[in-house]
C-alpha positions in Angstrom: 0.0 0.0 0.0 1.4 3.4 -1.0 2.3 5.8 1.8 -0.3 8.5 0.9 -3.0 5.9 1.0 -1.7 4.4 4.2 -1.9 7.9 5.7 -5.3 8.8 4.3 -7.2 5.7 5.4 -6.5 6.2 9.2 -7.3 9.9 8.9 -10.6 9.2 7.2 -11.5 6.6 9.8 -10.6 8.9 12.6 -12.6 11.7 11.0 -15.7 9.5 10.4 -15.6 8.2 14.0 -15.2 11.7 15.3 -18.2 13.0 13.3 -20.3 10.1 14.4 -19.5 10.5 18.1 -20.0 14.3 18.1 -23.3 13.9 16.3 -24.5 11.3 18.8 -23.3 13.3 21.8 -25.4 16.2 20.8 -28.5 14.5 19.4 -29.0 12.0 22.3 -29.2 14.6 25.1 -31.6 16.7 23.1 -33.8 13.8 22.2 -33.6 12.4 25.8 -34.8 15.8 27.1 -37.6 16.0 24.6 -38.8 12.5 24.6 -37.6 10.7 27.8 -40.2 7.9 27.3 -39.0 6.9 23.8 -36.3 4.5 22.8 -33.2 6.3 21.5 -31.9 3.5 19.2 -33.6 4.8 16.1 -31.8 8.1 16.7 -28.5 6.3 17.0 -29.0 4.7 13.6 -30.2 7.9 12.0 -27.2 9.9 13.4 -24.8 7.2 12.3 -26.2 7.2 8.7 -26.4 11.0 8.4 -23.0 11.8 10.0 -21.1 9.3 7.8 -22.8 10.5 4.6 -22.3 14.2 5.4 -18.7 13.6 6.5 -18.1 11.7 3.3 -19.3 14.7 1.3 -17.1 17.1 3.3 -14.1 14.9 2.5 -14.4 14.8 -1.3 -12.9 17.2 -3.6 -14.0 20.8 -3.2 -15.9 21.0 -6.6 -18.3 18.3 -5.4 -19.3 19.9 -2.1 -22.3 21.6 -3.7 -23.9 18.2 -3.9 -24.7 18.1 -0.2 -26.9 21.3 0.0 -28.4 20.3 -3.3 -29.4 16.8 -2.1 -30.8 18.3 1.1 -32.8 20.9 -0.8 -34.1 18.3 -3.2 -35.0 16.1 -0.3 -37.0 18.8 1.5 -38.7 19.7 -1.8 -39.7 16.1 -2.4 -41.0 15.9 1.2 -43.1 19.0 0.6 -44.4 17.8 -2.8 -45.5 14.6 -1.2 -47.5 16.4 1.4 -45.0 16.3 4.3 -44.9 20.0 4.7 -41.3 20.5 6.0 -41.7 24.0 7.2 -45.0 23.3 9.0 -43.6 20.0 10.4 -40.5 21.8 11.6 -42.5 24.4 13.4 -44.7 21.7 15.0 -41.5 19.9 16.1 -40.2 23.1 17.8 -43.6 23.5 19.5 -43.3 19.9 20.6 -39.9 20.8 22.2 -41.4 23.7 24.1 -44.3 21.5 25.4 -41.9 18.8 26.5 -39.7 21.3 28.4 -42.9 22.6 30.0 -43.5 19.2 31.5 -46.0 17.8 29.1 -44.1 15.2 27.1 -47.3 13.5 25.9 -48.2 16.6 23.9 -45.0 16.2 21.9 -45.5 12.6 21.0 -47.4 13.2 17.7 -44.3 15.1 16.5 -41.7 12.7 17.8 -40.7 11.2 14.4 -40.3 14.7 12.8 -38.4 16.0 15.8 -36.1 12.9 15.8 -35.4 13.2 12.1 -34.8 16.9 12.2 -32.5 16.9 15.3 -30.5 13.9 13.9 -30.0 15.7 10.6 -29.0 19.0 12.3 -26.5 17.5 14.7 -25.1 15.1 12.1 -24.4 18.1 9.9 -22.8 20.0 12.8 -20.8 17.1 14.0 -19.5 16.3 10.6 -18.5 19.9 10.0 -16.6 20.0 13.3 -14.9 16.7 12.6 -13.9 17.7 9.1 -12.6 21.2 10.1 -11.0 19.8 13.3 -11.5 23.0 15.3 -11.2 21.7 18.8 -12.2 24.9 20.8 -15.3 25.5 18.7 -16.3 21.8 19.0 -16.0 22.0 22.8 -18.0 25.2 22.9 -20.8 23.8 20.6 -21.0 20.4 22.4 -21.1 21.9 25.9 -23.7 24.4 24.8 -26.0 21.8 23.4 -25.6 19.4 26.4 -26.0 22.2 28.9 -29.2 23.5 27.3 -30.7 20.1 27.3 -29.5 19.4 30.9 -30.7 22.6 32.4 -34.0 22.9 30.5 -35.0 19.4 31.5 -33.4 18.9 34.8 -32.5 15.3 34.0 -29.3 13.9 35.5 -29.2 11.0 33.0 -28.5 13.3 30.2 -24.8 13.4 31.3 -24.6 9.7 30.3 -26.1 10.6 26.9 -23.2 13.1 26.4 -20.5 10.5 26.8 -20.2 9.9 23.0 -19.5 13.6 22.6 -16.7 13.4 25.2 -15.3 10.6 23.2 -15.5 12.6 20.0 -13.7 15.6 21.6 -11.0 13.2 22.8 -10.5 12.0 19.2 -10.2 15.6 18.0 -7.6 16.3 20.7 -5.7 13.1 19.9 -5.7 13.7 16.2 -3.8 17.0 16.8 -1.2 15.1 19.0 -0.9 12.1 16.8 -2.1 9.5 19.4 -4.9 8.0 17.4 -4.8 4.4 18.5 -5.1 5.1 22.3 -7.8 7.7 21.6 -9.8 5.3 19.6 -9.6 2.7 22.3 -10.7 5.2 25.1 -13.5 6.5 22.8 -14.8 3.0 22.3 -14.8 2.3 26.0 -16.7 5.6 26.7 -19.2 4.9 24.0 -19.9 1.3 25.1 -20.3 2.5 28.7 -22.7 5.2 27.6 -25.0 2.8 25.7 -24.8 0.1 28.4 -25.8 2.6 31.1 -28.5 4.5 29.2 -31.4 4.6 31.7 -34.9 3.7 30.7 -36.0 7.0 32.3 -33.7 9.8 33.3 -33.7 10.7 37.0 -34.3 14.3 37.8 -32.4 16.6 40.1 -34.9 18.6 42.2 -32.7 21.7 42.5 -31.8 21.6 38.8 -35.5 21.0 37.8 -36.5 24.0 39.9 -33.8 26.1 38.2 -35.1 24.9 34.8 -38.6 25.9 35.7 -37.5 29.3 36.9 -35.7 29.9 33.6 -38.7 28.9 31.7 -41.0 31.1 33.8 -38.7 34.1 33.4 -38.6 33.7 29.6 -42.3 33.1 29.4 -43.3 36.0 31.6 -40.9 38.8 30.4 -39.8 37.8 26.9 -42.2 35.5 25.1 -45.6 35.7 26.9 -48.2 35.1 24.2 -49.8 32.0 25.5 -53.4 30.8 25.8 -54.8 32.2 29.1 -58.0 31.8 31.1 -60.0 34.9 31.9 -62.7 35.7 34.4 -66.2 34.9 33.3 -69.6 35.3 34.8 -70.3 31.8 33.6 -68.1 30.4 36.3 -70.0 32.3 39.0 -73.5 31.3 37.9 -74.6 34.6 36.4 -74.7 33.4 32.8 -76.2 29.9 33.1 -76.8 29.6 29.4 -73.0 30.0 28.8 -73.0 31.3 25.3 -76.1 33.5 25.7 -77.3 36.1 28.2 -80.2 35.4 30.5 -81.7 32.4 32.3 -82.2 31.7 36.0 -79.0 32.7 37.9 -77.4 30.2 40.3 -74.7 32.3 42.2 -71.8 30.4 43.6 -70.9 31.0 47.3 -67.2 30.1 47.3 -64.7 32.6 48.8 -62.7 34.5 46.1 -60.8 37.3 47.8 -60.6 39.6 50.8 -60.5 43.3 50.0 -59.4 46.0 52.5 -61.3 49.2 51.5 -63.2 51.9 53.3 -65.9 52.2 50.6 -67.9 50.1 48.1 -65.9 49.5 45.0 -66.4 47.9 41.6 -63.4 45.6 40.8 -63.2 45.4 37.0 -62.3 42.1 35.5 -63.2 42.1 31.8 -64.6 44.6 29.3 -66.6 43.9 26.2 -67.1 46.1 23.2 -69.4 44.2 20.8 -73.0 43.2 21.3 -74.4 40.4 19.0 -78.0 40.4 20.2 -77.4 37.2 22.2 -74.1 37.9 24.1 -71.2 40.3 24.6 -67.8 39.6 23.1 -64.5 41.4 23.1 -62.8 42.0 19.7 -60.1 44.4 20.9 -57.9 41.9 22.9 -55.6 40.9 20.0 -52.4 42.5 21.6 -51.0 42.5 25.0 -48.3 44.6 26.7 -46.1 44.3 29.8 -47.5 46.7 32.4 -44.2 48.2 33.5 -42.7 48.5 30.0 -41.4 52.0 29.6 -41.8 52.0 25.8 -45.6 51.5 26.0 -46.2 53.7 29.0 -48.0 56.3 26.9 -50.4 53.7 25.5 -51.1 52.4 29.0 -51.8 55.9 30.2 -54.3 56.4 27.4 -56.1 53.0 27.9 -56.4 53.4 31.6 -57.2 57.2 31.7 -54.2 58.0 33.8 -54.0 61.5 32.2 -57.7 62.2 32.6 -59.8 64.2 33.4 -58.2 67.0 31.4 -59.6 69.6 33.9 -57.7 70.7 37.0 -60.2 69.1 39.4 -58.4 66.7 41.8 -59.7 63.9 43.9 -57.8 62.0 46.6 -56.5 58.6 45.7 -57.8 55.7 47.9 -55.9 52.6 48.9 -57.0 49.0 48.4 -55.4 45.7 49.3 -56.6 42.4 47.8 -55.8 39.1 49.3 -56.9 36.0 47.3 -58.7 33.4 49.2 -59.0 30.9 46.4 -57.8 30.1 43.0 -58.9 32.3 40.1 -58.1 32.8 36.4 -55.3 35.1 35.2 -57.5 38.2 35.4 -56.4 40.8 38.0 -59.3 42.5 39.6 -58.9 46.3 40.2 -61.1 49.4 40.1 -60.9 51.9 37.3 -58.1 54.6 37.3 -55.5 52.7 39.1 -52.7 55.1 40.1 -50.1 52.8 41.7 -50.0 49.0 41.8 -47.8 46.8 44.0 -47.7 43.0 43.4 -46.6 41.3 46.6 -46.5 37.5 45.7 -44.1 35.4 43.7 -44.2 35.5 39.9 -46.9 38.0 39.5 -46.0 39.5 36.2 -48.6 42.0 35.0 -49.8 42.5 31.5 -52.7 44.5 29.9 -54.4 44.5 26.5 -56.2 47.1 24.3 -59.5 46.4 26.1 -58.0 47.8 29.3 -57.9 44.4 31.1 -55.2 43.5 33.6 -54.0 39.9 33.8 -51.0 37.8 35.0 -49.0 35.2 33.1 -50.4 32.6 35.5 -53.6 31.9 37.3 -54.1 33.6 40.6 -53.8 31.3 43.7 -54.9 31.4 47.3 -52.5 33.7 49.2 -51.6 36.0 46.3 -51.7 39.6 47.4 -51.5 43.0 45.7 -52.1 46.6 46.8 -53.1 49.6 44.8 -54.4 53.2 44.9 -57.1 54.5 42.6 -59.2 57.6 42.0 -62.7 57.0 43.3 -64.8 58.9 40.8 -68.5 57.8 40.9 -71.6 59.1 39.2 -73.8 61.1 41.6 -70.9 62.7 43.6 -70.3 66.4 43.5 -66.6 66.1 42.7 -67.3 63.8 39.8 -69.8 66.2 38.3 -67.4 69.1 38.7 -64.6 67.2 37.0 -66.8 66.0 34.1 -68.2 69.5 33.5 -64.8 71.1 33.6 -63.4 68.6 31.1 -66.4 68.6 28.7 -65.1 71.5 26.6 -61.6 70.1 26.3 -60.2 68.7 23.0 -59.9 64.9 23.7 -57.7 63.3 21.0 -58.9 59.8 22.0 -62.6 60.4 21.8 -62.9 59.7 18.1 -61.2 56.3 18.3 -63.3 55.3 21.4 -66.5 56.3 19.5 -65.6 54.1 16.6 -65.1 51.1 19.0 -67.9 51.6 21.5 -70.8 53.1 19.5 -71.6 50.1 17.3 -75.2 48.8 17.3 -76.3 45.6 15.7 -78.2 46.2 12.4 -81.4 44.5 13.7 -81.7 47.2 16.5 -81.5 50.3 14.3 -85.2 50.2 13.5 -86.5 49.7 17.1 -88.5 52.8 17.8 -89.5 51.4 21.2 -85.9 51.5 22.3 -85.5 55.1 21.0 -88.7 56.0 23.0 -87.2 54.6 26.2 -84.0 56.6 25.6 -86.0 59.7 25.0 -87.9 59.3 28.3 -84.8 58.4 30.3 -82.8 61.4 29.0 -85.6 64.0 29.1 -84.3 67.3 30.4 -80.6 66.1 30.3 -78.3 68.9 29.2 -75.0 66.9 28.8 -73.7 63.4 28.1 -73.1 62.9 31.8 -76.7 63.8 32.6 -77.9 61.5 29.9 -76.0 58.5 31.3 -77.2 59.3 34.8 -80.7 59.6 33.6 -80.6 56.2 31.8 -79.1 54.6 35.0 -81.9 56.0 37.2 -84.6 55.1 34.7 -83.6 51.5 34.7 -83.4 51.4 38.4 -86.9 52.8 38.9 -88.8 51.2 36.0 -87.5 47.6 36.1 -87.4 44.9 38.8 -84.4 43.0 40.2 -84.7 39.2 40.5 -82.7 36.1 39.9 -85.7 34.0 39.1 -86.2 34.7 35.4 -87.2 32.7 32.4 -84.9 31.7 29.6 -85.0 34.2 26.7 -86.8 32.9 23.6 -84.8 31.8 20.6 -84.4 34.4 17.8 -85.1 37.4 19.9 -82.7 40.2 20.8 -81.9 39.9 24.5 -81.9 43.6 25.4 -85.1 44.4 23.5 -86.8 41.3 25.1 -85.8 42.6 28.6 -86.7 46.2 28.1 -89.9 45.8 26.2 -91.3 42.5 27.4 -89.8 40.8 30.5 -88.9 44.0 32.5 -87.1 42.0 35.3 -83.7 40.5 35.7 -80.3 40.7 37.4 -77.1 42.5 36.7 -76.3 41.2 33.2 -79.8 42.3 32.1 -79.4 45.9 33.5 -75.8 46.3 32.4 -76.5 45.1 28.9 -79.6 47.3 28.6 -77.8 50.4 29.9 -74.8 49.9 27.6 -77.0 49.7 24.5 -79.3 52.5 25.6 -76.3 54.7 26.0 -75.1 53.8 22.5 -78.5 54.6 21.1 -78.2 58.0 22.9 -74.8 58.6 21.2 -72.7 57.8 24.3 -69.7 55.5 23.9 -70.2 52.7 26.4 -68.9 49.2 27.1 -70.1 46.2 29.1 -68.0 45.3 32.1 -67.8 42.3 34.4 -66.0 41.7 37.7 -66.9 41.8 41.4 -68.6 44.2 43.8 -66.8 44.6 47.1 -69.0 46.0 50.0 -66.9 46.4 53.2 -68.2 45.8 56.7 -67.7 48.2 59.6 -64.1 47.1 59.9 -63.3 48.0 56.3 -63.0 44.5 55.0 -65.0 42.9 52.2 -65.0 39.2 51.9 -65.9 38.7 48.2 -67.6 35.5 47.2 -68.8 34.1 43.9 -72.2 35.6 44.5 -70.6 39.0 44.5 -69.8 38.8 40.8 -71.4 41.7 38.9 -71.9 43.4 35.6 -72.1 47.2 35.0 -71.5 49.8 32.3 -68.6 52.2 31.6 -69.4 55.3 29.7 -66.8 57.5 28.0 -67.2 61.2 28.6 -65.2 63.7 26.5 -62.2 64.9 28.3 -62.9 62.9 31.4 -62.6 59.3 30.2 -64.4 56.2 31.4 -66.9 56.4 34.3 -68.7 53.5 36.0 -72.5 53.4 35.9 -74.4 50.7 37.7 -78.0 50.4 36.6 -78.9 47.4 38.7 -81.5 48.4 41.3 -80.6 48.6 44.9 -82.1 46.1 47.3 -82.3 46.1 51.1 -81.3 42.5 51.5 -78.7 42.3 48.8 -76.1 40.7 51.0 -78.5 38.1 52.4 -79.7 37.0 49.0 -76.9 37.7 46.6 -74.2 40.2 46.0 -75.2 41.0 42.5 -77.3 44.0 43.4 -75.2 46.9 44.7 -76.0 48.9 47.8 -76.1 52.6 47.8 -72.6 54.1 48.0 -72.0 55.8 51.3 -69.3 58.1 49.9 -71.3 59.9 47.3 -73.0 63.2 47.5 -76.1 63.1 45.3 -76.3 65.9 42.7 -79.2 67.0 40.6 -80.1 64.5 37.9 -82.7 64.8 35.2 -86.0 63.4 36.6 -87.7 61.1 34.2 -91.5 61.0 34.0 -93.2 59.7 37.0 -92.8 56.0 37.3 -95.9 53.9 37.3 -95.9 50.8 39.3 -94.0 47.9 37.7 -96.1 46.0 35.2 -97.3 42.6 36.4 -95.3 39.6 35.2 -96.4 38.5 31.8 -98.6 35.5 31.6 -96.3 32.5 31.1 -97.1 29.8 28.5 -97.3 26.2 29.6 -94.0 24.4 29.9 -95.0 22.0 27.2 -94.8 24.8 24.6 -91.3 26.0 24.8 -91.3 27.4 21.3 -93.9 30.0 21.9 -92.6 33.4 22.7 -94.1 35.4 25.6 -96.4 38.3 24.9 -94.4 41.3 26.2 -95.8 44.3 28.0 -95.2 47.5 26.0 -93.4 50.4 27.6 -95.3 53.5 28.6 -96.2 55.4 25.5 -94.9 52.7 23.3 -96.5 50.6 20.6 -99.1 48.0 21.4 -97.1 45.5 19.2 -94.0 44.0 20.7 -91.1 43.7 18.3 -89.2 40.4 17.6 -85.9 41.5 16.3 -83.6 38.8 15.0 -80.0 39.1 16.4 -76.9 38.1 14.6 -76.7 34.4 15.3 -72.9 34.0 15.2 -70.3 35.2 17.6 -67.2 36.7 16.0 -64.5 34.0 15.7 -61.9 35.9 17.6 -64.1 36.1 20.7 -64.6 33.3 23.1 -67.8 33.6 25.2 -66.6 31.1 27.8 -63.9 33.5 29.0 -60.8 32.1 27.3 -58.6 34.3 25.2 -56.7 32.4 22.6 -53.4 33.9 21.7 -51.1 32.6 19.0 -48.2 30.7 20.6 -44.8 32.3 20.5 -42.6 31.0 17.6 -39.9 29.3 19.6 -37.9 28.5 16.5 -36.8 32.1 16.4 -34.4 32.0 19.4 -33.3 28.5 18.4 -32.4 29.8 15.0 -30.6 32.7 16.4 -28.5 30.4 18.7 -27.7 28.2 15.7 -26.7 31.3 13.6 -24.4 32.5 16.4 -22.8 29.1 16.6 -22.2 29.0 12.9 -20.7 32.5 12.9 -18.3 31.5 15.7 -17.4 28.3 13.9 -16.7 30.2 10.6 -14.6 32.8 12.4 -12.5 30.2 14.1 -12.3 27.9 11.0 -10.9 30.7 8.8 -8.4 32.0 11.3 -5.0 32.0 9.5 -3.1 30.7 12.5 -5.5 27.8 13.0 -5.5 27.0 9.2 -1.7 27.0 9.2 -1.6 24.6 12.1 -4.0 22.3 10.4 -2.1 22.4 7.1 1.6 22.6 7.9 2.7 22.0 4.3 0.8 25.2 3.3 1.4 27.2 6.4 3.7 29.8 4.8 1.2 30.4 1.9 -1.7 30.8 4.3 0.2 33.3 6.6 1.8 35.3 3.7 -1.7 35.8 2.2 -3.0 37.1 5.5 0.1 39.4 5.8 -0.7 40.8 2.4 -4.2 41.6 3.4 -3.0 43.6 6.4 -0.5 45.5 4.2 -3.3 46.2 1.7 -5.2 48.0 4.4 -2.3 50.4 4.6 -2.7 51.3 0.9 -0.1 48.9 -0.6 -1.4 46.2 -2.9 0.6 44.0 -5.3 0.2 45.1 -8.9 -0.5 42.4 -11.6 3.0 42.8 -13.3 4.9 43.6 -10.1 7.6 41.2 -8.8 7.7 40.0 -5.2 10.9 42.0 -4.7 9.4 45.3 -5.9 6.3 44.7 -3.9 8.3 44.1 -0.8 10.2 47.4 -1.2 7.0 49.4 -1.5 5.6 47.5 1.5 8.7 48.2 3.6 8.4 51.9 3.0 4.8 51.9 4.2 5.6 49.8 7.2 8.6 51.8 8.2 6.4 54.9 8.5 4.2 53.1 11.0 7.3 51.8 12.9 6.8 48.2 11.9 9.4 45.7 10.8 10.1 45.2 7.0 8.7 42.2 5.1 11.6 41.8 2.6 13.2 38.9 4.5 9.9 37.1 4.4 9.5 37.7 0.7 12.9 36.2 -0.1 12.1 33.2 2.1 8.6 32.8 0.4 10.1 33.2 -3.1 12.6 30.4 -2.3 9.7 28.2 -1.3 7.6 29.1 -4.4 10.3 28.9 -7.0 13.0 26.8 -5.4 10.7 24.3 -3.6 12.5 24.9 -0.3 10.4 24.5 2.8 10.0 27.8 4.5 10.1 28.1 8.3 6.7 29.0 9.7 7.8 31.0 12.8 8.9 34.3 10.9 5.6 34.4 9.0 3.6 33.8 12.3 5.5 36.6 14.1 5.0 39.0 11.3 1.3 38.3 11.1 0.9 38.7 14.8 2.8 42.1 14.7 0.6 43.4 11.9 -2.6 42.2 13.5 -1.6 43.9 16.8 -0.8 47.2 15.1 -4.0 47.2 13.1 -7.0 49.1 14.4 -10.1 47.2 15.7 -12.1 48.4 12.7 -9.4 47.0 10.3 -9.4 43.7 12.1 -13.2 43.5 11.9 -13.2 44.3 8.2 -10.7 41.6 7.5 -12.6 39.2 9.7 -15.8 39.8 7.7 -13.9 39.5 4.4 -12.3 36.3 5.5 -15.6 34.7 6.7 -17.4 35.6 3.5 
C-alpha cells in the first residue's frame, strides 16, 4: 500500500468516528430531554447514517461539495411535494420541544418522528462539520452548549450519560492533533460502550436543577415570550350566565370565597370589558395584543387606555388605597377598580400585562395567598366632585374620543329600527343637558322602572336579549341591567362598554369578603375629556347581602347631585302570563313600555359570535414562535465556527505544508489595508520594497526577508520556516485598528 493511501485511510476513519460521536453526543441529550419515554436506538441509527454520509461529502474534492446542500434541498422539496410540509412540520416539532420542556411530554408525541429526524440531521451536519474542520475549541463550545441547554431545561441527570459519546468525539479531536490515534480510539470505544450500556430507561431528575429549569422557563415566558393561551374571568363560572354562550336564564350564584378586600368604601373591581353586542351575548374583539404593564416603551399607551392622564380639567380627587388578598384560585384576570394610580404586586411570579381592552392579567392563574395593593381615584356618578370634573373637562379637546366612539358606539343592524328603544332613551334622558346627565338619567330610569330578580325565564330563541328585557320581560339581574344600559347609552350617542367583575362591599371594619355571589356586571361610559366612568343600573335592594351580592347597595361616599328626573314611574307592570312548559317554542307576549306601541317587536339578532371572541372566558393567543431564538442560537454558533475555522493561525496549524502560503496571504491583506497592494505585473521584490516603506512609516518591521524566504519556497521548492511568518502576522494584527481587524474578519468569513 502506498504511503499516501496508508496515511489517508486512518485519517478518514478517525474523522468519520469523530463525526459520528460528536453527532450522537449532541443528538442523544436533546432527544432524551424532549422524549424521555421513547427509545433512542432509532436516533442512533439515523445519526450514524447521516453523519457518515455528510462527512463523506465534506471529505471529497471541493468541486463536489455543492452536492450536499443540493441533495438536502431536493429532499425537502420532495418531502413538501408529497405532502410532508417540511416548514410546518419543523414548526410543530419546535412547538413539541417547548411543550416537553414545559413538563407535558405527551403533547409532543405526535411530532416525535419529525423531531427525531430533524435533530439527527441537524446535529449530524454540525458534528461532521466540526470533525472535518478539526476546530477543537469550537467543537468543545458547541457540544457543551447543546448538552448544557438540554441538561438545564429538562433537569434530567441521566443526560450526562447521553453526552459521553460527545466526550469521546472531543477526545478524538484532541488526539488527532497530537498524533495518538490508537489510544484515543480505544478510550473513545470504552466511553461509547459505557454510555450505551448505562442508558437509563427513564432519566432521573435533580430537584434543584429541575426548579432552576422551571425558573428559567418562567422568566422567559413572563418577560420575553408571553403570548400564551390564558384563562380569563367569566360570569359563567360564577353562575350569572347559566346559558353560557347566551345572556339570561335563572341565575345560580356560587358561594365560594374569592378574595378579601381591604377598603373603606364600596368598590367595583373590574375584570373584563366587552365592546361588541351580538344580540345574544357580549364579546371582546379588541384583545388581540398584550403589553407588559411596567414596560417604559408602551407607558403612553397604558396611560391612554387606563385614563391616567384624565380628566383633562384641573379638578383633583384624593387617591384611595385597596389591598386584595386572594382566598381561592382564580383565572389570570387581576381585579382592580378603574383609574389605578399605583400597583404593587406582593407575591411570587406576579408579572402583570394588559391589553387594548384595558384588562389587567397575569401570566399565570391567581392562587390562594396572592396579594396585591393599589391606589385609585374613586370617581363615581352622583358625587359632586365627579360632576365638577366631568363638566370642567367637557369642553376640552380629547384626541382619543374619536377612536373610542368608533369602537364603542356600534349597534347591531337589527336594532336600528327599534322605535320602542328610542322611545325609552327619550324618556330616560328627558331634560338632560350633557352626556353625563344622559348617562345618569338612563341609569336612574332602569333602576326605577325595572325589577331586580334572579328567578327569570330563559329568553326565547331568535329574539334580541336587550329588547326582550326592556320591552317584554322587565325584570332580571345585573347582566340584564348592564346590557340594557350599555345599548341605551349607545343609542343615545354615548360610547359605552359592558364590564364584568366583582362588587366589594366592606363591613364596619373596612374588610369585604368577596364570594362568587358578588360577581357583577355594569356599564362604563366614555365622557369627552374625562374618560371612562362606571355606571351601575342594577336596582338597589335592602337584602342584597343576604340573598346575593349582584345588586349593589347605595354608596355611602357619594353626595347626590341634581339629575334629570324622568317622567313619574308607574308601578311595575305585572309579570307577563307564562305559557305552559310543554310549549317552549312560543314566545311570551311582552308588555309594551309606557307610551310605546301595542305590538312587541321580535328583532332577530346576529346568530354568530365573531370567531376571535370566546364567550366562555378564554382568550386564545397565538403561541410564540420558539424556532426564532433557536435559529438565532444556531446562527451565532455557525458564525463563531466560521470565524475560528478561517483564522490563518489555525489553518496554518491544520495544514503545515501550506502554512507559509496561508500566513503570507494574511500578511498581504493587512499590508493592503495600509494602501499597498501588489500590482499584476509587479515582482515580489518590488512589492516588498514598497511595503517596507509603508511599514517603516508606521514603525513596523520590514517584510523583505519574508518575501525572499517565500520566493525560495515558491520557485525553489525549499520548505519555508513558519515562525517568521507567524511573528510578522501577529505584529501586523496587533498594530491594526479594531475596525481594520473587523473588516478583514468579515472578508475572511465571506
